[in-house]
C-alpha distance (Angstrom), angle and dihedral (degrees) to the residues before:
residue distance angle dihedral
M1 . . .
S2 3.77 . .
E3 3.75 118.1 .
P4 3.82 117.8 -116.5
T5 3.76 113.0 -89.7
A6 3.77 129.1 -127.5
E7 3.81 116.4 -76.2
N8 3.79 91.3 -110.0
P9 3.80 138.3 -5.0
A10 3.79 93.3 -110.8
E11 3.80 88.6 59.0
T12 3.79 90.0 55.3
A13 3.78 91.4 52.7
Q14 3.78 92.6 45.1
T15 3.79 91.9 50.9
A16 3.78 91.7 49.8
D17 3.80 92.8 47.4
Q18 3.79 93.1 49.4
A19 3.79 91.2 47.8
G20 3.79 89.4 53.0
E21 3.81 90.4 56.9
Q22 3.78 96.9 38.0
P23 3.80 112.4 28.2
R24 3.76 116.3 -139.2
T25 3.78 105.5 -102.1
E26 3.78 135.0 156.3
S27 3.78 132.6 -123.9
H28 3.79 91.5 -110.9
D29 3.81 93.8 55.2
P30 3.83 113.5 111.3
A31 3.77 118.5 -104.4
V32 3.81 116.8 -94.3
P33 3.80 112.5 -135.9
A34 3.79 117.0 -152.6
A35 3.79 92.0 -113.1
Y36 3.79 92.4 54.4
A37 3.83 91.8 46.0
A38 3.78 91.8 50.6
F39 3.80 91.9 47.2
M40 3.81 91.7 51.0
R41 3.81 91.6 55.1
E42 3.77 96.2 62.1
G43 3.78 141.1 60.3
W44 3.80 100.2 38.8
G45 3.78 124.4 137.9
D46 3.77 121.6 -136.5
R47 3.80 120.6 -108.7
G48 3.77 129.5 175.4
L49 3.79 128.1 -153.0
D50 3.78 121.7 -114.4
M51 3.80 102.1 -121.5
P52 3.81 112.4 161.0
R53 3.76 120.0 -163.2
H54 3.77 108.0 -68.6
P55 3.83 115.6 -116.1
V56 3.79 89.5 -130.1
A57 3.83 95.4 53.3
D58 3.80 97.8 96.3
R59 3.79 92.6 37.8
A60 3.79 91.2 50.9
A61 3.80 90.6 53.5
E62 3.80 90.0 53.6
R63 3.80 90.3 47.0
R64 3.80 91.5 52.1
A65 3.80 90.3 50.7
R66 3.81 91.3 54.2
L67 3.78 91.8 46.9
A68 3.80 92.7 48.4
A69 3.81 90.7 49.2
A70 3.80 89.3 60.9
F71 3.82 91.5 56.0
P72 3.83 105.0 29.8
D73 3.80 96.2 163.9
D74 3.79 99.2 41.6
R75 3.76 138.1 82.6
L76 3.80 110.8 -123.2
V77 3.80 120.7 -150.9
L78 3.81 122.9 -169.4
P79 3.83 114.7 178.9
A80 3.79 122.2 -160.6
G81 3.79 92.5 -147.7
T82 3.76 129.3 -130.5
Y83 3.78 139.3 -107.2
K84 3.80 120.1 -59.7
V85 3.77 123.8 -147.9
R86 3.78 117.0 -110.7
A87 3.79 97.5 179.0
N88 3.80 129.7 -14.6
D89 3.82 105.1 -52.5
T90 3.81 98.1 -3.4
D91 3.79 123.8 92.6
Y92 3.76 135.2 -156.5
R93 3.78 114.5 -104.1
F94 3.80 106.7 -88.1
R95 3.79 121.5 -108.1
P96 3.82 117.0 176.0
D97 3.76 124.4 -122.6
T98 3.79 108.2 -88.2
A99 3.81 97.5 -125.8
H100 3.79 91.1 50.4
A101 3.80 92.2 50.8
Y102 3.80 93.8 43.9
F103 3.80 94.8 53.1
S104 3.81 97.7 37.9
G105 3.80 110.2 21.5
N106 3.80 88.1 -132.9
Q107 3.80 119.7 138.3
T108 3.82 100.4 174.4
S109 3.78 119.0 112.0
D110 3.81 128.7 -108.0
A111 3.79 94.1 24.3
V112 3.80 125.7 137.1
L113 3.81 125.4 -158.7
V114 3.81 113.6 -149.3
I115 3.81 122.1 -168.8
E116 3.81 120.6 -173.1
D117 3.79 138.1 143.3
G118 3.78 90.8 6.0
E119 3.79 92.7 -58.2
S120 3.80 129.5 107.2
V121 3.77 129.1 -154.4
L122 3.79 126.1 -176.5
Y123 3.80 111.6 -148.8
A124 3.78 103.4 -158.5
R125 3.75 140.4 169.5
P126 3.82 105.5 -118.4
R127 3.76 125.2 -172.3
S128 3.77 115.7 -70.2
E129 3.75 123.9 -113.9
R130 3.78 114.3 -97.1
D131 3.78 92.6 -117.4
T132 3.81 91.3 71.9
D133 3.79 133.8 87.6
E134 3.80 88.7 -124.6
F135 3.81 90.3 67.6
F136 3.80 94.9 64.9
R137 3.82 105.5 13.8
D138 3.80 110.1 39.6
R139 3.81 110.8 97.9
Q140 3.80 94.6 -162.2
Y141 3.79 104.0 40.1
G142 3.79 106.5 9.3
E143 3.77 115.0 117.9
L144 3.78 94.8 -133.8
W145 3.80 91.3 51.0
A146 3.79 105.2 34.9
G147 3.79 106.0 17.2
R148 3.76 135.7 -101.1
R149 3.79 114.2 -47.2
P150 3.81 119.1 -155.2
S151 3.78 120.6 -99.3
A152 3.78 121.4 -112.4
Q153 3.80 90.0 -105.2
E154 3.80 92.7 49.8
I155 3.80 90.9 51.5
S156 3.79 90.5 47.4
D157 3.80 94.3 49.2
S158 3.80 92.1 47.9
L159 3.80 98.0 46.0
G160 3.79 99.7 32.1
I161 3.79 94.2 -127.3
E162 3.79 135.5 112.8
V163 3.81 110.4 -97.2
R164 3.79 127.2 -159.6
H165 3.80 130.3 174.9
V166 3.78 112.8 -86.8
K167 3.80 90.5 -128.5
D168 3.82 85.5 69.5
L169 3.80 92.9 57.4
P170 3.84 106.6 130.2
S171 3.78 121.4 -119.0
F172 3.83 91.2 -124.3
D173 3.80 92.2 -139.8
D174 3.82 94.6 144.0
D175 3.80 126.5 105.2
R176 3.78 95.4 -93.6
K177 3.78 116.8 110.2
T178 3.80 109.5 -108.4
R179 3.80 119.4 -161.8
D180 3.82 120.1 -162.2
V181 3.80 110.8 -159.2
T182 3.80 91.6 -145.1
R183 3.81 91.2 60.7
D184 3.80 109.9 17.3
E185 3.80 109.5 89.7
D186 3.82 95.7 -160.2
L187 3.81 93.3 50.9
G188 3.79 91.4 43.9
R189 3.79 90.7 50.4
V190 3.80 94.9 50.5
A191 3.80 92.5 43.3
D192 3.80 90.0 54.5
E193 3.79 94.8 43.8
L194 3.80 90.3 53.6
R195 3.81 87.7 58.3
L196 3.81 96.1 52.8
V197 3.81 95.7 90.0
K198 3.81 114.6 54.5
D199 3.79 123.8 -149.3
E200 3.81 124.0 -138.0
W201 3.80 93.2 -89.4
E202 3.80 91.7 52.5
V203 3.80 91.5 47.9
A204 3.80 89.0 52.4
E205 3.80 89.4 51.5
L206 3.80 90.7 51.7
Q207 3.80 91.2 46.1
E208 3.80 90.3 53.3
A209 3.80 90.7 49.4
C210 3.81 89.7 51.7
D211 3.80 92.1 48.1
I212 3.80 92.3 51.9
T213 3.80 89.2 45.8
T214 3.80 88.8 56.5
L215 3.80 89.0 54.6
G216 3.80 89.4 51.2
F217 3.80 91.3 54.0
E218 3.80 90.0 48.4
D219 3.80 91.1 49.7
S220 3.78 89.6 55.1
V221 3.79 94.8 51.8
R222 3.80 92.7 45.8
E223 3.80 87.6 57.0
W224 3.80 93.4 48.5
D225 3.81 93.6 128.8
R226 3.80 89.0 59.7
V227 3.81 89.7 42.8
R228 3.80 89.4 57.0
E229 3.80 89.5 48.2
F230 3.80 100.6 45.0
G231 3.80 102.0 22.0
E232 3.78 129.2 -151.7
R233 3.81 93.5 -11.2
W234 3.81 91.3 66.0
I235 3.79 92.9 55.4
E236 3.79 91.4 48.0
G237 3.80 91.8 51.0
T238 3.78 94.5 43.7
F239 3.78 93.2 51.8
F240 3.80 92.3 45.0
R241 3.80 89.9 54.3
R242 3.79 90.8 56.8
A243 3.82 92.2 45.3
R244 3.79 92.3 52.6
A245 3.80 94.0 41.9
M246 3.79 96.3 53.6
G247 3.80 105.1 15.8
N248 3.77 140.6 28.8
D249 3.80 99.2 -93.8
I250 3.75 142.2 -55.5
G251 3.79 111.4 -55.1
Y252 3.82 91.7 -133.7
D253 3.78 137.9 -9.7
S254 3.80 107.2 -62.1
I255 3.79 118.1 -114.3
C256 3.81 108.8 -141.9
A257 3.76 101.8 171.7
G258 3.78 120.7 175.2
G259 3.78 122.3 -169.9
S260 3.81 115.1 -28.4
H261 3.81 91.6 -0.6
A262 3.82 85.2 78.9
T263 3.80 89.0 72.2
T264 3.82 89.6 64.3
L265 3.78 102.6 83.2
H266 3.80 97.4 -148.5
W267 3.78 101.6 30.1
I268 3.82 101.8 163.7
D269 3.80 100.6 150.6
N270 3.81 87.9 88.8
T271 3.79 92.0 -170.9
G272 3.77 100.2 126.5
A273 3.78 135.8 103.0
I274 3.79 126.0 -101.5
E275 3.79 103.6 -130.9
P276 3.81 131.4 -164.6
G277 3.77 116.4 -103.8
K278 3.79 94.2 25.5
L279 3.79 137.3 95.7
V280 3.79 129.5 -111.3
L281 3.79 121.3 -150.9
L282 3.81 114.1 -151.2
D283 3.81 117.9 -168.7
M284 3.82 106.1 176.4
G285 3.79 139.3 146.0
V286 3.79 138.0 -177.8
E287 3.80 120.6 -133.3
G288 3.80 110.4 -144.4
H289 3.79 127.2 -136.7
N290 3.81 90.8 -92.0
L291 3.83 91.0 49.6
Y292 3.81 100.1 -106.1
T293 3.78 109.7 138.8
A294 3.77 138.6 -154.0
D295 3.81 122.1 -142.1
V296 3.80 114.1 -162.9
T297 3.79 133.5 161.0
R298 3.78 130.4 -167.5
T299 3.79 128.3 173.0
L300 3.79 111.3 -147.8
P301 3.81 133.3 -169.4
V302 3.79 108.2 -119.1
D303 3.80 91.2 -140.2
G304 3.79 93.4 48.9
R305 3.80 93.4 -109.2
F306 3.80 131.0 70.6
T307 3.78 121.3 -121.4
P308 3.82 113.1 -123.9
L309 3.82 91.2 -99.8
Q310 3.80 93.3 46.1
R311 3.79 90.5 49.1
E312 3.80 92.5 50.4
L313 3.79 92.0 52.1
Y314 3.80 93.6 41.6
D315 3.79 92.7 50.4
L316 3.80 89.9 51.4
V317 3.81 91.5 54.0
Q318 3.79 91.3 45.1
Q319 3.80 91.2 51.7
A320 3.79 89.2 50.1
Q321 3.79 91.0 50.1
Q322 3.79 91.9 49.2
A323 3.80 89.9 51.5
G324 3.79 88.5 51.6
I325 3.80 93.3 48.9
D326 3.81 91.1 47.8
A327 3.82 88.8 56.0
V328 3.82 92.8 58.5
R329 3.80 112.0 101.5
P330 3.82 138.4 119.8
G331 3.78 112.7 -69.9
A332 3.79 94.6 19.1
P333 3.80 116.6 121.3
F334 3.78 114.1 -96.3
L335 3.81 87.1 -122.8
A336 3.81 93.1 55.2
A337 3.80 92.5 93.7
H338 3.79 91.6 51.2
N339 3.78 93.8 47.5
A340 3.81 92.8 48.1
A341 3.80 92.9 48.8
M342 3.79 94.1 45.8
K343 3.78 91.6 51.4
V344 3.80 90.1 57.8
L345 3.80 93.2 45.9
A346 3.79 94.6 45.8
H347 3.80 91.9 53.0
G348 3.80 89.6 45.9
L349 3.78 90.6 53.1
E350 3.80 88.9 48.6
D351 3.81 90.1 52.8
M352 3.80 87.7 52.1
Q353 3.82 88.1 53.4
L354 3.79 92.6 -123.2
L355 3.79 100.5 121.6
P356 3.82 119.4 90.1
V357 3.83 88.2 -146.2
S358 3.79 136.0 26.0
A359 3.80 118.8 -70.1
E360 3.79 91.7 -110.2
E361 3.79 91.3 51.8
A362 3.79 90.5 47.3
L363 3.81 90.8 51.7
D364 3.80 90.7 57.6
P365 3.84 107.1 112.1
E366 3.79 88.0 -127.9
S367 3.80 90.7 59.1
K368 3.82 116.0 27.9
V369 3.80 91.0 161.6
Y370 3.80 88.4 149.6
A371 3.82 87.3 70.9
R372 3.81 89.6 77.3
W373 3.81 83.6 85.1
T374 3.83 101.8 30.5
L375 3.83 98.0 43.8
H376 3.82 102.8 175.6
G377 3.78 145.2 50.3
T378 3.78 117.5 -86.5
S379 3.79 99.3 -131.5
H380 3.77 146.5 31.8
M381 3.78 132.3 172.8
L382 3.79 116.9 -93.7
G383 3.77 132.5 -154.7
M384 3.79 133.2 97.7
D385 3.80 88.2 -8.8
V386 3.77 119.9 48.2
H387 3.81 87.2 -132.5
D388 3.78 93.4 37.6
C389 3.80 131.0 -163.0
G390 3.80 93.8 6.3
R391 3.82 94.6 158.6
S392 3.80 93.6 59.6
S393 3.78 118.5 121.3
V394 3.81 108.6 -84.5
D395 3.80 88.1 -129.3
I396 3.81 88.0 64.4
Y397 3.81 98.3 34.1
P398 2.99 125.0 48.3
K399 3.81 96.4 -2.9
G400 3.81 96.7 44.8
D401 3.78 134.0 79.8
L402 3.77 131.1 -88.2
A403 3.79 121.1 -104.6
E404 3.78 133.7 -164.5
G405 3.80 109.6 -83.3
M406 3.79 97.3 31.8
V407 3.80 116.5 124.8
L408 3.78 122.0 -154.2
T409 3.76 139.2 163.9
V410 3.79 124.0 -115.0
E411 3.79 107.6 -157.4
P412 3.81 120.2 152.5
G413 3.77 119.8 171.6
L414 3.78 145.9 -179.3
Y415 3.80 120.2 -138.2
F416 3.77 125.6 -174.3
Q417 3.79 109.7 -174.7
E418 3.79 115.6 -137.4
D419 3.81 91.4 -121.8
D420 3.82 97.0 44.2
L421 3.79 105.0 125.6
L422 3.81 92.8 -172.6
V423 3.80 93.5 73.0
P424 3.81 130.3 61.3
E425 3.78 114.4 -88.7
E426 3.80 93.0 -113.4
L427 3.82 90.0 63.0
R428 3.78 96.8 50.6
G429 3.78 115.4 110.1
I430 3.81 95.8 19.0
G431 3.79 119.2 126.5
I432 3.81 124.6 175.3
R433 3.80 129.1 179.8
I434 3.81 130.2 165.4
E435 3.80 118.2 -168.4
D436 3.78 134.6 -180.0
D437 3.79 135.8 173.5
I438 3.80 111.2 -117.1
L439 3.81 127.3 -162.6
V440 3.80 117.1 -154.3
T441 3.81 106.5 -130.1
A442 3.80 131.8 -171.5
D443 3.80 91.9 -96.4
G444 3.80 102.1 29.5
N445 3.78 128.0 -57.2
R446 3.79 146.3 -46.2
N447 3.79 125.6 -142.7
L448 3.81 106.7 -132.3
S449 3.81 91.9 -169.5
A450 3.80 96.7 45.3
S451 3.81 92.4 121.0
L452 3.79 88.3 80.6
P453 3.83 111.6 76.4
R454 3.80 118.8 -113.8
T455 3.80 110.2 -178.9
S456 3.79 118.0 82.8
A457 3.80 92.0 -117.2
D458 3.79 92.8 49.6
V459 3.80 91.9 46.9
E460 3.79 90.8 53.6
E461 3.79 92.5 47.8
W462 3.81 91.5 46.9
M463 3.79 93.0 49.5
G464 3.79 92.3 45.5
S465 3.78 92.4 54.5
R466 3.80 93.1 50.2
L467 3.80 107.8 33.8
G468 3.76 106.1 117.5
G469 3.82 90.0 -7.4
């Protein structure tokens, strides 16, 4: 998920300017005598970075034009954000604000995209000259500490946009209305709505993220002996290795939930054991190099085969998911997948004699008592954010209709808490979710994560062919 951005663009520029004058150092850093400082500023060769034109450059220009057209009289400001402290003098790895990256292609920190009068300028923090203290002393931006940042010209050539130093970012204290996407609800709404429909390049990025995610799931099963030994932590680490090796990062904190942990929807502690005879719910997704993320869930039998009860429950969830996927098509309500999946689950719960009323009564919006065991919505939009386009108008998402090019998850689940006295004891502590990433196509839909098996029989066959492989 993207880190929070700076409070305002002027703050970003001010921070960068101050850092240029006073490099970020720590109290335990050795003193820097004048002779050493002078010696460090000389004798360096010049070296550029190989930054070919970014594949998003032309698309980003078109995106900026559409955004500007929605606010023809306003100045639009989209900050990338800056580093956030993890502990004392260590920061989280930087990930730019999604809107900034979508409309510029830039992934460097402390940058600000400004759009006004049909023109766009990216105010960025390029690498410092080697005759500055920042070059060898600054822990956050210095080349010898943090690596070589691109120059302003290299950024410009790659992204096809004018680039100026962020210290030159204006204060915007004139009479013109300035909208900051991190704070302006109207700009945030339009920016998100423009991202709802993905083009072919974006779909390919999401497909790649799904394909790498499949490899991460396979890695985990192939290391099942270590999973049994070290538990949830091993799966988390194994999947992260694949995400970093072939993508940018994980798209969100992985959920590696063994046994009753699967009934906690966002179990990200991943500290538990993986025990024989139980299930493990894995909700994991790779974020690609251009920040598009997959979001896939599979629930696996630890022993490689489901027990009869586990299979019955799993098959019910899978049937609900299939009903949800079948409901995805252009012109259908976004909520159609949820409603179709919940109908299957509610009737399944009725067959299990768990509902206090009939399934049809439970499905009434004024009741929804079935949701005690389903808990969450079935779908959300997917793209550069795992929960994508969340600032869109509710009349468009989630209350609007689907259109070709939208990508959404379909992820129903059943969750029986271990202390739920309204279900038989044998159900308590079981959680099952199945999730796939679904592209709305002209004639229906396409499952981008279909390479991972979904039916109980296919899951067993898949696990059997990879366990210990």
